DSSP file (Angstrom, degrees, kcal/mol; ACC not computed):
  #  RESIDUE AA STRUCTURE BP1 BP2  ACC     N-H-->O    O-->H-N    N-H-->O    O-->H-N    TCO  KAPPA ALPHA  PHI   PSI    X-CA   Y-CA   Z-CA
    1    1 A M              0   0    0      0, 0.0     2,-0.3     0, 0.0    26,-0.0   0.000 360.0 360.0 360.0-120.4  -47.3  -13.3  -16.0
    2    2 A F        -     0   0    0      0, 0.0     2,-1.1     0, 0.0     3,-0.1  -0.957 360.0-114.3-133.1 154.0  -45.7  -13.6  -19.5
    3    3 A N        +     0   0    0     -2,-0.3     3,-0.5     1,-0.2     4,-0.1  -0.740  37.1 165.9 -92.5  99.5  -46.8  -15.2  -22.7
    4    4 A I    >   +     0   0    0     -2,-1.1     3,-0.9     1,-0.2    -1,-0.2   0.534  60.4  85.1 -89.1  -5.8  -44.4  -18.1  -23.4
    5    5 A G  T 3  S+     0   0    0      1,-0.2    -1,-0.2    -3,-0.1    -2,-0.1   0.777  87.7  52.2 -65.9 -25.6  -46.7  -19.6  -26.0
    6    6 A E  T 3  S+     0   0    0     -3,-0.5    -1,-0.2     2,-0.1     2,-0.1   0.607  88.7  98.9 -87.0 -12.4  -45.3  -17.3  -28.7
    7    7 A L  S <  S-     0   0    0     -3,-0.9     2,-0.5    -4,-0.1    -3,-0.0  -0.462  79.2-114.8 -79.7 149.0  -41.6  -18.1  -28.1
    8    8 A N        -     0   0    0     -2,-0.1    -1,-0.1     1,-0.1     7,-0.1  -0.710  26.3-170.2 -82.4 123.9  -39.7  -20.7  -30.3
    9    9 A S    >   +     0   0    0     -2,-0.5     3,-1.9     6,-0.1     2,-0.2   0.193  30.5 142.2-104.4  17.0  -38.7  -23.6  -28.1
   10   10 A S  T 3  S-     0   0    0      1,-0.3     3,-0.1     5,-0.1    -2,-0.1  -0.427  85.1  -7.4 -63.3 124.2  -36.4  -25.4  -30.5
   11   11 A N  T 3  S+     0   0    0     -2,-0.2     2,-0.5     1,-0.1    -1,-0.3   0.721 105.7 116.4  62.9  25.2  -33.5  -26.9  -28.5
   12   12 A N    <>  +     0   0    0     -3,-1.9     4,-2.2     1,-0.1     5,-0.2  -0.843  37.9 179.2-125.0  94.2  -34.6  -25.1  -25.3
   13   13 A L  H  > S+     0   0    0     -2,-0.5     4,-2.4     1,-0.2     5,-0.1   0.858  81.4  53.9 -64.7 -37.1  -35.5  -27.6  -22.7
   14   14 A L  H  > S+     0   0    0      2,-0.2     4,-2.7     1,-0.2    -1,-0.2   0.922 109.3  47.8 -63.5 -43.7  -36.4  -25.0  -20.0
   15   15 A L  H  > S+     0   0    0      2,-0.2     4,-2.5     1,-0.2    -2,-0.2   0.905 111.1  51.2 -64.9 -40.9  -38.8  -23.3  -22.4
   16   16 A D  H  X S+     0   0    0     -4,-2.2     4,-1.3    -7,-0.2    -1,-0.2   0.924 111.2  48.9 -58.8 -44.1  -40.4  -26.6  -23.3
   17   17 A Y  H  < S+     0   0    0     -4,-2.4     3,-0.5     1,-0.2     4,-0.4   0.929 111.3  48.9 -62.0 -46.0  -40.8  -27.4  -19.6
   18   18 A L  H >< S+     0   0    0     -4,-2.7     3,-1.4     1,-0.2    -1,-0.2   0.891 107.6  54.9 -61.9 -39.6  -42.3  -24.0  -18.9
   19   19 A K  H 3< S+     0   0    0     -4,-2.5    -1,-0.2     1,-0.3    -2,-0.2   0.798 105.0  54.7 -64.0 -27.5  -44.8  -24.3  -21.7
   20   20 A N  T 3< S+     0   0    0     -4,-1.3     2,-0.3    -3,-0.5    -1,-0.3   0.484  90.0  95.1 -85.8  -2.3  -46.0  -27.6  -20.3
   21   21 A Q  S <  S-     0   0    0     -3,-1.4    -3,-0.0    -4,-0.4    -4,-0.0  -0.636  79.7-116.1 -88.1 146.8  -46.8  -26.1  -16.9
   22   22 A S     >  -     0   0    0     -2,-0.3     4,-2.1     1,-0.1     3,-0.3  -0.449  22.5-116.8 -75.3 153.9  -50.3  -24.9  -16.1
   23   23 A P  H  > S+     0   0    0      0, 0.0     4,-2.4     0, 0.0     5,-0.2   0.847 117.2  57.7 -57.7 -33.0  -50.9  -21.2  -15.5
   24   24 A E  H  > S+     0   0    0      2,-0.2     4,-2.4     1,-0.2     5,-0.2   0.898 105.3  49.1 -64.8 -40.6  -52.0  -22.1  -12.0
   25   25 A T  H  > S+     0   0    0     -3,-0.3     4,-2.2     2,-0.2    -1,-0.2   0.930 112.3  47.5 -64.5 -45.7  -48.6  -23.8  -11.3
   26   26 A L  H  X S+     0   0    0     -4,-2.1     4,-2.2     1,-0.2    -2,-0.2   0.893 112.8  49.3 -63.2 -39.6  -46.7  -20.8  -12.6
   27   27 A A  H  X S+     0   0    0     -4,-2.4     4,-2.3     2,-0.2    -1,-0.2   0.899 109.7  51.7 -66.0 -40.3  -48.9  -18.4  -10.5
   28   28 A A  H  X S+     0   0    0     -4,-2.4     4,-1.1     2,-0.2    -2,-0.2   0.903 110.6  48.1 -63.5 -41.0  -48.3  -20.5   -7.4
   29   29 A V  H >< S+     0   0    0     -4,-2.2     3,-0.6     1,-0.2     4,-0.3   0.931 112.2  49.3 -64.5 -44.6  -44.6  -20.5   -7.8
   30   30 A A  H >< S+     0   0    0     -4,-2.2     3,-1.0     1,-0.2    -2,-0.2   0.878 110.8  50.3 -62.0 -38.0  -44.6  -16.7   -8.4
   31   31 A Q  H 3< S+     0   0    0     -4,-2.3    -1,-0.2     1,-0.2    -2,-0.2   0.696  98.4  67.6 -74.4 -18.7  -46.8  -16.2   -5.3
   32   32 A S  T << S+     0   0    0     -4,-1.1     2,-0.3    -3,-0.6    -1,-0.2   0.550  77.3 103.2 -79.6  -6.0  -44.4  -18.3   -3.1
   33   33 A V  S <  S-     0   0    0     -3,-1.0    46,-0.0    -4,-0.3    50,-0.0  -0.595  77.9-116.5 -80.2 135.3  -41.6  -15.7   -3.4
   34   34 A S     >  -     0   0    0     -2,-0.3     4,-2.4     1,-0.1     5,-0.2  -0.270  21.7-114.7 -66.4 155.3  -41.1  -13.5   -0.3
   35   35 A P  H  > S+     0   0    0      0, 0.0     4,-2.2     0, 0.0     5,-0.1   0.860 117.4  55.6 -58.9 -34.7  -41.8   -9.8   -0.6
   36   36 A E  H  > S+     0   0    0      2,-0.2     4,-2.0     1,-0.2     5,-0.1   0.933 109.2  45.1 -63.8 -45.4  -38.1   -9.2    0.1
   37   37 A A  H  > S+     0   0    0      1,-0.2     4,-2.6     2,-0.2     5,-0.2   0.892 111.1  54.0 -65.6 -39.3  -37.0  -11.4   -2.8
   38   38 A Q  H  X S+     0   0    0     -4,-2.4     4,-2.7     1,-0.2    -1,-0.2   0.900 108.3  50.2 -60.1 -40.6  -39.6   -9.8   -5.1
   39   39 A Q  H  X S+     0   0    0     -4,-2.2     4,-2.4     2,-0.2    -2,-0.2   0.911 111.0  47.9 -64.7 -42.9  -38.2   -6.4   -4.3
   40   40 A I  H  X S+     0   0    0     -4,-2.0     4,-2.3     2,-0.2    -2,-0.2   0.927 114.5  45.7 -64.1 -44.8  -34.6   -7.5   -5.1
   41   41 A I  H  X S+     0   0    0     -4,-2.6     4,-2.6     2,-0.2     5,-0.2   0.910 112.2  51.3 -65.9 -42.0  -35.7   -9.1   -8.4
   42   42 A S  H  X S+     0   0    0     -4,-2.7     4,-2.4    -5,-0.2    -1,-0.2   0.923 111.3  47.6 -60.2 -44.6  -37.8   -6.0   -9.3
   43   43 A Q  H  X S+     0   0    0     -4,-2.4     4,-2.4     1,-0.2    -1,-0.2   0.894 110.9  52.3 -63.8 -39.3  -34.8   -3.8   -8.6
   44   44 A N  H  X S+     0   0    0     -4,-2.3     4,-2.2     2,-0.2    -2,-0.2   0.928 110.7  46.2 -62.8 -45.5  -32.5   -6.0  -10.6
   45   45 A V  H  X S+     0   0    0     -4,-2.6     4,-2.0     1,-0.2    -2,-0.2   0.905 112.1  51.8 -64.9 -40.7  -34.9   -6.0  -13.7
   46   46 A Q  H  X>S+     0   0    0     -4,-2.4     5,-2.0    -5,-0.2     4,-1.7   0.904 109.6  49.8 -61.9 -40.2  -35.2   -2.2  -13.4
   47   47 A N  H  <5S+     0   0    0     -4,-2.4    -1,-0.2     2,-0.2    -2,-0.2   0.883 108.0  53.3 -65.8 -37.1  -31.5   -1.9  -13.3
   48   48 A L  H  <5S+     0   0    0     -4,-2.2    -1,-0.2     1,-0.2    -2,-0.2   0.884 114.7  41.6 -63.5 -37.1  -31.2   -4.1  -16.4
   49   49 A F  H  <5S-     0   0    0     -4,-2.0    -1,-0.2    -5,-0.1    -2,-0.2   0.720 105.8-129.6 -80.1 -21.7  -33.6   -1.8  -18.2
   50   50 A G  T  <5 -     0   0    0     -4,-1.7    -3,-0.2    -5,-0.2    -4,-0.1   0.920  33.3-159.9  70.9  44.2  -32.1    1.4  -16.8
   51   51 A I      < -     0   0    0     -5,-2.0    -1,-0.2    -6,-0.1     3,-0.0  -0.334   5.9-150.1 -64.2 131.9  -35.5    2.7  -15.7
   52   52 A L        -     0   0    0     -3,-0.1     7,-0.1     1,-0.1     5,-0.1  -0.677  41.8 -77.7 -93.3 156.1  -35.8    6.4  -15.1
   53   53 A P    >>  -     0   0    0      0, 0.0     3,-1.5     0, 0.0     4,-1.5  -0.338  38.0-143.0 -58.1 126.4  -38.2    7.7  -12.5
   54   54 A S  T 34 S+     0   0    0      1,-0.3     5,-0.0     2,-0.2    -2,-0.0   0.740  95.7  65.6 -66.9 -22.8  -41.7    7.5  -14.0
   55   55 A Q  T 34 S+     0   0    0      1,-0.2    -1,-0.3     3,-0.0     3,-0.1   0.703 115.7  28.5 -72.2 -16.1  -42.8   10.8  -12.4
   56   56 A H  T <4 S+     0   0    0     -3,-1.5     2,-0.3     1,-0.2    -2,-0.2   0.583 122.4  42.8-115.8 -15.9  -40.2   12.7  -14.5
   57   57 A F     <  -     0   0    0     -4,-1.5     2,-0.8    -5,-0.1    -1,-0.2  -0.966  62.4-138.4-137.0 148.1  -39.9   10.6  -17.6
   58   58 A N        -     0   0    0     -2,-0.3     2,-0.4    -3,-0.1    -4,-0.1  -0.892  35.9-165.9-102.7 100.6  -42.1    8.8  -20.1
   59   59 A V        +     0   0    0     -2,-0.8     2,-0.4    -7,-0.1    -8,-0.0  -0.737  14.3 180.0 -98.5 133.6  -40.1    5.6  -20.7
   60   60 A S        -     0   0    0     -2,-0.4     2,-0.4     2,-0.0    -2,-0.0  -1.000   7.7-165.1-130.1 132.2  -40.8    3.2  -23.6
   61   61 A I        -     0   0    0     -2,-0.4     2,-0.3     2,-0.0   -12,-0.0  -0.961   5.5-176.1-122.2 132.6  -38.7    0.1  -24.1
   62   62 A T        +     0   0    0     -2,-0.4     2,-0.3     0, 0.0    -2,-0.0  -0.931   9.9 164.6-123.1 152.0  -38.5   -2.1  -27.2
   63   63 A S        -     0   0    0     -2,-0.3     2,-0.2     4,-0.0    -2,-0.0  -0.975  32.3-112.3-155.7 163.4  -36.6   -5.3  -27.7
   64   64 A D     >  -     0   0    0     -2,-0.3     4,-2.2     1,-0.1     5,-0.2  -0.536  41.2 -99.4 -95.8 172.8  -36.4   -8.3  -29.9
   65   65 A R  H  > S+     0   0    0      1,-0.2     4,-2.5     2,-0.2     5,-0.2   0.881 118.7  51.3 -59.5 -44.4  -37.4  -11.8  -29.0
   66   66 A D  H  > S+     0   0    0      1,-0.2     4,-2.1     2,-0.2    -1,-0.2   0.919 111.9  45.6 -64.5 -44.7  -33.8  -13.0  -28.3
   67   67 A N  H  > S+     0   0    0      2,-0.2     4,-2.1     1,-0.2    -1,-0.2   0.887 113.0  50.7 -66.6 -37.5  -32.9  -10.2  -26.0
   68   68 A L  H  X S+     0   0    0     -4,-2.2     4,-2.6     2,-0.2    -2,-0.2   0.902 108.9  51.6 -65.7 -40.0  -36.2  -10.5  -24.1
   69   69 A A  H  X S+     0   0    0     -4,-2.5     4,-2.5     1,-0.2    -2,-0.2   0.894 109.2  51.1 -62.2 -39.1  -35.6  -14.2  -23.7
   70   70 A G  H  X S+     0   0    0     -4,-2.1     4,-2.4     2,-0.2    -2,-0.2   0.890 109.6  50.0 -64.1 -39.4  -32.2  -13.4  -22.3
   71   71 A L  H  X S+     0   0    0     -4,-2.1     4,-2.6     2,-0.2    -2,-0.2   0.920 111.1  48.2 -64.7 -44.5  -33.8  -10.9  -19.8
   72   72 A I  H  X S+     0   0    0     -4,-2.6     4,-2.3     2,-0.2    -2,-0.2   0.917 112.0  50.0 -62.6 -42.9  -36.3  -13.5  -18.7
   73   73 A G  H  X S+     0   0    0     -4,-2.5     4,-2.5     2,-0.2    -2,-0.2   0.910 110.8  49.5 -61.1 -42.5  -33.5  -16.0  -18.2
   74   74 A S  H  X S+     0   0    0     -4,-2.4     4,-2.5     1,-0.2    -2,-0.2   0.916 110.9  49.2 -62.6 -43.4  -31.5  -13.6  -16.2
   75   75 A A  H  X S+     0   0    0     -4,-2.6     4,-2.4     1,-0.2    -1,-0.2   0.884 111.1  50.5 -63.9 -37.8  -34.5  -12.7  -14.0
   76   76 A M  H  X S+     0   0    0     -4,-2.3     4,-2.5     2,-0.2    -2,-0.2   0.919 111.2  47.4 -66.2 -42.8  -35.1  -16.5  -13.5
   77   77 A M  H  X S+     0   0    0     -4,-2.5     4,-2.6     2,-0.2    -2,-0.2   0.893 111.8  50.8 -66.1 -38.8  -31.5  -17.1  -12.5
   78   78 A T  H  X S+     0   0    0     -4,-2.5     4,-2.9     2,-0.2     5,-0.2   0.925 110.7  49.5 -62.2 -43.6  -31.6  -14.1  -10.2
   79   79 A G  H  X S+     0   0    0     -4,-2.4     4,-2.5     2,-0.2    -2,-0.2   0.905 110.9  49.3 -61.5 -42.3  -34.8  -15.5   -8.6
   80   80 A Y  H  X S+     0   0    0     -4,-2.5     4,-2.2     2,-0.2    -2,-0.2   0.930 113.1  46.9 -62.3 -46.0  -33.2  -18.9   -8.2
   81   81 A F  H  X S+     0   0    0     -4,-2.6     4,-2.3     2,-0.2    -2,-0.2   0.930 112.6  48.7 -62.5 -46.5  -30.1  -17.4   -6.6
   82   82 A I  H  X S+     0   0    0     -4,-2.9     4,-2.4     1,-0.2    -1,-0.2   0.904 111.0  50.9 -61.8 -41.5  -32.1  -15.2   -4.2
   83   83 A R  H  X S+     0   0    0     -4,-2.5     4,-2.3    -5,-0.2    -1,-0.2   0.903 109.9  49.9 -63.8 -40.5  -34.3  -18.1   -3.2
   84   84 A Q  H  X S+     0   0    0     -4,-2.2     4,-2.3     2,-0.2    -2,-0.2   0.903 112.1  47.5 -64.9 -40.1  -31.2  -20.2   -2.4
   85   85 A M  H  X S+     0   0    0     -4,-2.3     4,-2.5     2,-0.2    -2,-0.2   0.867 110.2  52.9 -68.1 -35.7  -29.7  -17.4   -0.3
   86   86 A E  H  X S+     0   0    0     -4,-2.4     4,-2.2     2,-0.2    -2,-0.2   0.911 110.0  48.1 -63.9 -42.9  -33.0  -16.9    1.5
   87   87 A T  H  X S+     0   0    0     -4,-2.3     4,-2.3     2,-0.2    -2,-0.2   0.909 111.6  50.2 -63.0 -42.8  -33.1  -20.7    2.3
   88   88 A R  H  X S+     0   0    0     -4,-2.3     4,-3.0     2,-0.2    -2,-0.2   0.909 109.2  51.4 -62.9 -41.8  -29.5  -20.5    3.5
   89   89 A M  H  X S+     0   0    0     -4,-2.5     4,-2.6     2,-0.2    -1,-0.2   0.917 110.3  48.9 -61.1 -43.7  -30.3  -17.5    5.7
   90   90 A Q  H  X S+     0   0    0     -4,-2.2     4,-2.2     2,-0.2    -1,-0.2   0.897 112.5  48.2 -63.3 -40.1  -33.3  -19.3    7.3
   91   91 A L  H  X S+     0   0    0     -4,-2.3     4,-2.6     2,-0.2     5,-0.2   0.928 111.5  49.5 -65.3 -45.9  -31.1  -22.4    7.9
   92   92 A D  H  X S+     0   0    0     -4,-3.0     4,-2.4     1,-0.2    -2,-0.2   0.915 112.2  48.6 -58.1 -44.1  -28.3  -20.2    9.5
   93   93 A N  H  X S+     0   0    0     -4,-2.6     4,-2.1     2,-0.2    -1,-0.2   0.884 111.2  50.0 -64.4 -39.2  -30.9  -18.5   11.7
   94   94 A S  H  X S+     0   0    0     -4,-2.2     4,-1.4     2,-0.2    -2,-0.2   0.916 112.9  46.2 -65.5 -43.2  -32.3  -21.9   12.8
   95   95 A L  H  X S+     0   0    0     -4,-2.6     4,-1.0     1,-0.2    -2,-0.2   0.881 111.8  51.7 -66.7 -38.2  -28.9  -23.3   13.6
   96   96 A A  H  < S+     0   0    0     -4,-2.4     3,-0.3     1,-0.2    -1,-0.2   0.887 110.8  47.2 -67.0 -38.6  -27.9  -20.1   15.5
   97   97 A S  H  < S+     0   0    0     -4,-2.1    -1,-0.2     1,-0.2    -2,-0.2   0.765 107.5  57.6 -74.2 -23.7  -31.1  -20.2   17.6
   98   98 A A  H  <        0   0    0     -4,-1.4    -1,-0.2     1,-0.2    -2,-0.2   0.739 360.0 360.0 -75.5 -23.2  -30.6  -23.9   18.3
   99   99 A E     <        0   0    0     -4,-1.0    -1,-0.2    -3,-0.3    -2,-0.2   0.471 360.0 360.0 -78.7 360.0  -27.1  -23.2   19.8
């Protein structure tokens, strides 16, 4: 996954919370995401990086800690949003089939 142990957690409650989770818990949460949601999040992160096709380009990306933390936060919020929409879609489908 990612190494959150090296990040500075002063005044960051989310980072403190993540640091207190076991690797097994973080892996279980990551594995619970549907393939569709994983694809959307992957595409979003690639768009944020501006990834060029690897078969034609040798891409190297560097960043500082603050920008990387912002990227991780953005990916987490995207994941949260996608999961909520996925839940809503399942609920809508369940209600539609019940009618």
